[in-house]
N, C-alpha and C positions, 0 to 999 in steps of 0.2 A: 834480563828477563823480568826483573822487578819493575822496570819502567813500563812494560806492556800491560801489566796488571793495573798499574796506576792509571793508565789512559782509559781502561774499560770500567773503572770504578764509577758508580753513580753517586751523586751527592744525596745525603740524607736531608730531611726537612730542616734540621737545625743548621746545616752547613749552607743552605741555599742563600744566595744574596737577595736582599729585599730592597726595593726602591723605597724612598722616604714616604711615599703615600700608601704603601702596602702594609698590611698587618700579616703576621705569620699564618693566620687561618684563611686568608683570601685565596691561596692556591687551591686548597681543597674545595672551596666554594666555586671557583672557576671551573675546576674539573667536574664537579657535580652538575653545574649548569650545562657544560658541554655534553655530558651524558644524558641530560634531560631533554635536550633539543630534539634528538631523533625520536624519543618517546612522544614528545608533544606533536611533532609532525605526523607520526603514525596515528595518534589519536584524532587529529584534525582530518586526516585522510579517511579514517574509518568512519567518523561522524558524517562526512560528506557522502561517502558511498552508501551509508545507511539511509540518509535523507533521500538520495536519488532512488534507492530501491523502494522506499515508501511511496514516492511520487509515481514511480512506474507501476506499482501494485494498485494504487488508487485509479490510475488511468485505465489499467486493464480491467478493473472491476466495473468502471463506468462503461467501457466499450462492451463488455459482456452483458451488462444490464440493458443497454440500448438494443443489442441484438436480440435478447430474449423478449423484450417488449414488442419489437417488430414481428417476431415469430408468433407471439400470442395474438397480436392484432390480426394477422392473416388467418389464424385458426378461428378466432371469434367471427370474422367475416364469413368464413366457410360454414361455420355452425349456423349462423343466422340465415345464410342462403338455403341451407337444408331444412331449417325449422321455421319457415314462414316469418322471418324477421325477429324471432324471439332470441334473447341473449342467454348464454349459459349463466347459471347461478354462481358458478365458481370455476376455477381452473381444473378441478377434478372432473367436471363434466366434459371438458375437452379431451381428457385422457380416456374416460369411460362414459361415453354418451348413454343416457338413460334408455333410449329406444333401440339399442343394439346396432346403431350405425357404426361404421368403421371409425376408430379413434382419430381425432384431429391432431393430437400430439402423442408422442411416445411416453412421456413422463410429465409430471407436474413441473412447470417451469419455475426456475428460481433466478434471482438477480445475481449480480457479481459478488454479493456478500452472503449468498446462500439462503436468502429469505424468499418466501413465496411472493409472487406478484399479485396485485389486487386488480380485479376486473369490476368496473362500475358501468352499469348499463341502465338507462342511457347515460352517456358521459356528460360531464360538465363542459369540457373543452369541445367535445364532439357530440352534440345532442342527437345527431342522426345515427350514430354508431355507439361505440363503447370507448371508455378510457381504460387503459392498462397502465398501472403505475407501480413503482417500487418505493419502498420506504427509505431507500438510500443507505448510506453508511451508518446513520444513527439508529436505524431500525424503527423510526417513529414517523407515522404519517402526519403527525401534528406539526412537524417542522417543515413549512412550505419551501424553505431554501434547499432542503435535502431530498425532496421528493422528485423522482424522475418520471 
């Protein structure tokens, strides 16, 4: 019976056989590295998922902005048709027209980042009609690369 206990006994760190190139502390280092690998993989996967979520969120905001601009452009054209070619002074006039006409929009439109859209009439890009633009993710109309 004593021989079965001997077989189940594990070696302590001091009894462990070492190769000539190993030092006594290397086993603990190896075990620590082995435990760190899953944590590192999890961190890389988390970072990749976070980056993908940010890209998806940015694309969704751009899509929403383009849709809002198209809606406001249609509303501006309808306003101009009803008001002898005059443009609305702001997006608020599309929601509550000054002459009691039925509203062209239900609410003041915003872009994908929650900022109000700018209506410029006559437009620089479209001198015959109006330009509707968003300040983009930066919130500044001064940055031409970010204006939609």
